C-alpha positions as CSV (number, residue, x, y, z in Angstrom):
1,M,-1.8,9.5,1.7
2,N,1.3,8.1,3.6
3,V,4.6,8.2,1.8
4,T,4.9,4.5,2.7
5,P,1.5,2.7,2.2
6,N,0.2,0.4,4.9
7,I,-1.4,-2.7,3.4
8,L,-3.2,-5.5,5.1
9,I,-2.9,-8.9,3.4
10,A,-5.7,-11.2,4.5
11,E,-4.5,-14.6,3.3
12,D,-4.5,-18.0,5.0
13,V,-2.0,-19.7,2.6
14,E,1.5,-18.7,3.6
15,S,3.0,-19.2,0.1
16,N,0.3,-16.8,-1.4
17,Y,1.1,-14.3,1.4
18,L,4.8,-14.5,0.7
19,Y,4.2,-13.9,-3.0
20,L,2.0,-10.9,-2.4
21,N,4.5,-9.5,0.1
22,A,7.4,-9.9,-2.3
23,V,5.5,-8.1,-5.1
24,L,4.4,-5.3,-2.8
25,S,8.0,-4.9,-1.6
26,K,8.6,-3.1,-5.0
27,I,6.5,-0.2,-3.7
28,K,8.1,-0.4,-0.2
29,A,4.7,-0.9,1.5
30,N,4.4,-1.7,5.2
31,I,2.7,-5.1,5.3
32,I,0.4,-6.5,8.0
33,W,-0.7,-10.2,7.7
34,A,-4.0,-11.5,8.8
35,K,-4.4,-15.3,8.4
36,N,-8.2,-15.4,8.5
37,G,-11.2,-13.1,8.3
38,L,-11.6,-12.6,12.0
39,E,-8.0,-11.5,12.3
40,A,-8.5,-9.1,9.3
41,V,-11.4,-7.4,11.0
42,K,-9.4,-7.1,14.2
43,K,-6.3,-5.7,12.5
44,C,-8.5,-3.1,10.7
45,E,-9.9,-2.1,14.1
46,E,-6.3,-1.9,15.6
47,H,-4.6,-0.1,12.7
48,D,-6.5,3.1,11.7
49,N,-3.6,4.0,9.3
50,L,-4.3,1.2,6.8
51,D,-4.4,2.4,3.2
52,L,-5.6,-0.8,1.5
53,V,-6.7,-4.4,2.1
54,L,-6.0,-7.4,-0.1
55,M,-8.8,-9.8,0.9
56,D,-8.7,-13.5,0.2
57,L,-12.3,-14.6,-0.1
58,Q,-11.9,-18.3,1.0
59,M,-10.4,-18.3,4.5
60,P,-11.0,-20.1,7.8
61,E,-12.8,-18.6,10.8
62,M,-14.6,-16.0,8.7
63,N,-14.6,-15.8,4.9
64,G,-13.5,-12.7,3.0
65,Y,-17.1,-11.7,2.1
66,D,-18.2,-11.4,5.8
67,A,-14.9,-9.8,6.8
68,T,-15.3,-7.2,4.1
69,K,-18.8,-6.4,5.3
70,K,-17.6,-5.9,8.9
71,I,-14.5,-3.9,7.9
72,K,-16.7,-1.5,5.7
73,L,-18.9,-0.9,8.8
74,I,-15.8,0.3,10.6
75,R,-13.8,1.9,7.7
76,K,-16.3,2.8,4.9
77,N,-13.6,4.3,2.7
78,L,-10.9,1.8,3.1
79,P,-10.2,0.2,-0.3
80,I,-10.6,-3.6,-0.2
81,I,-9.4,-5.7,-3.2
82,A,-10.8,-9.2,-3.3
83,Q,-8.5,-12.0,-4.4
84,T,-9.6,-15.6,-4.9
85,A,-8.4,-18.8,-6.6
86,F,-11.9,-20.1,-7.0
87,A,-12.9,-17.6,-9.7
88,M,-16.5,-18.4,-10.7
89,S,-18.4,-16.1,-13.0
90,D,-20.4,-14.7,-10.1
91,D,-17.5,-14.2,-7.7
92,R,-16.7,-10.7,-8.8
93,A,-20.3,-9.6,-8.4
94,K,-20.5,-11.3,-5.0
95,A,-17.3,-9.6,-3.9
96,I,-18.4,-6.2,-5.1
97,A,-21.8,-6.7,-3.4
98,A,-20.0,-7.5,-0.1
99,G,-18.3,-4.2,-0.3
100,C,-15.0,-5.0,-2.1
101,D,-13.8,-2.1,-4.3
102,D,-12.1,-4.4,-6.9
103,Y,-11.2,-8.0,-7.7
104,L,-8.2,-10.1,-8.7
105,A,-8.4,-13.7,-9.7
106,K,-5.5,-16.0,-8.7
107,P,-2.9,-16.7,-10.0
108,I,-2.3,-13.0,-9.7
109,K,0.3,-11.5,-12.1
110,S,2.7,-9.1,-10.3
111,N,2.0,-6.3,-12.8
112,D,-1.8,-6.6,-12.3
113,L,-1.4,-6.5,-8.6
114,L,0.9,-3.4,-8.7
115,D,-1.4,-1.6,-11.2
116,I,-4.5,-2.1,-9.1
117,V,-2.8,-1.3,-5.8
118,N,-1.3,1.9,-7.2
119,R,-4.6,2.9,-8.7
120,Y,-6.3,2.8,-5.2
121,L,-3.4,4.3,-3.3
122,K,-3.5,7.4,-5.6
123,K,-7.2,8.1,-4.8
């Protein structure tokens, strides 16, 4: 694994992105921002050094479920952590079925985010 992790944040709401970016600055990660699902897939194709993806499930252009399926076709072992504000009881199961490795419901607590990110970066 890289000394400095490369993390893609797929998030269409700028305030949410800024929060995630601020929390992840604690682990000195290189952050790449995708503002929709199509952009997330494109950035995963362009950056073969990504260590992790934080995937918002509700985004314009292409939702996080479909983006995850496409990314997993390209990069089967790239950890993708779903994040959503619309946490319904079946969202976790749907996210895992789409290929996400884990799931965080918004609002995301900084310690929860760091715990889950560190867990996947150590694999």
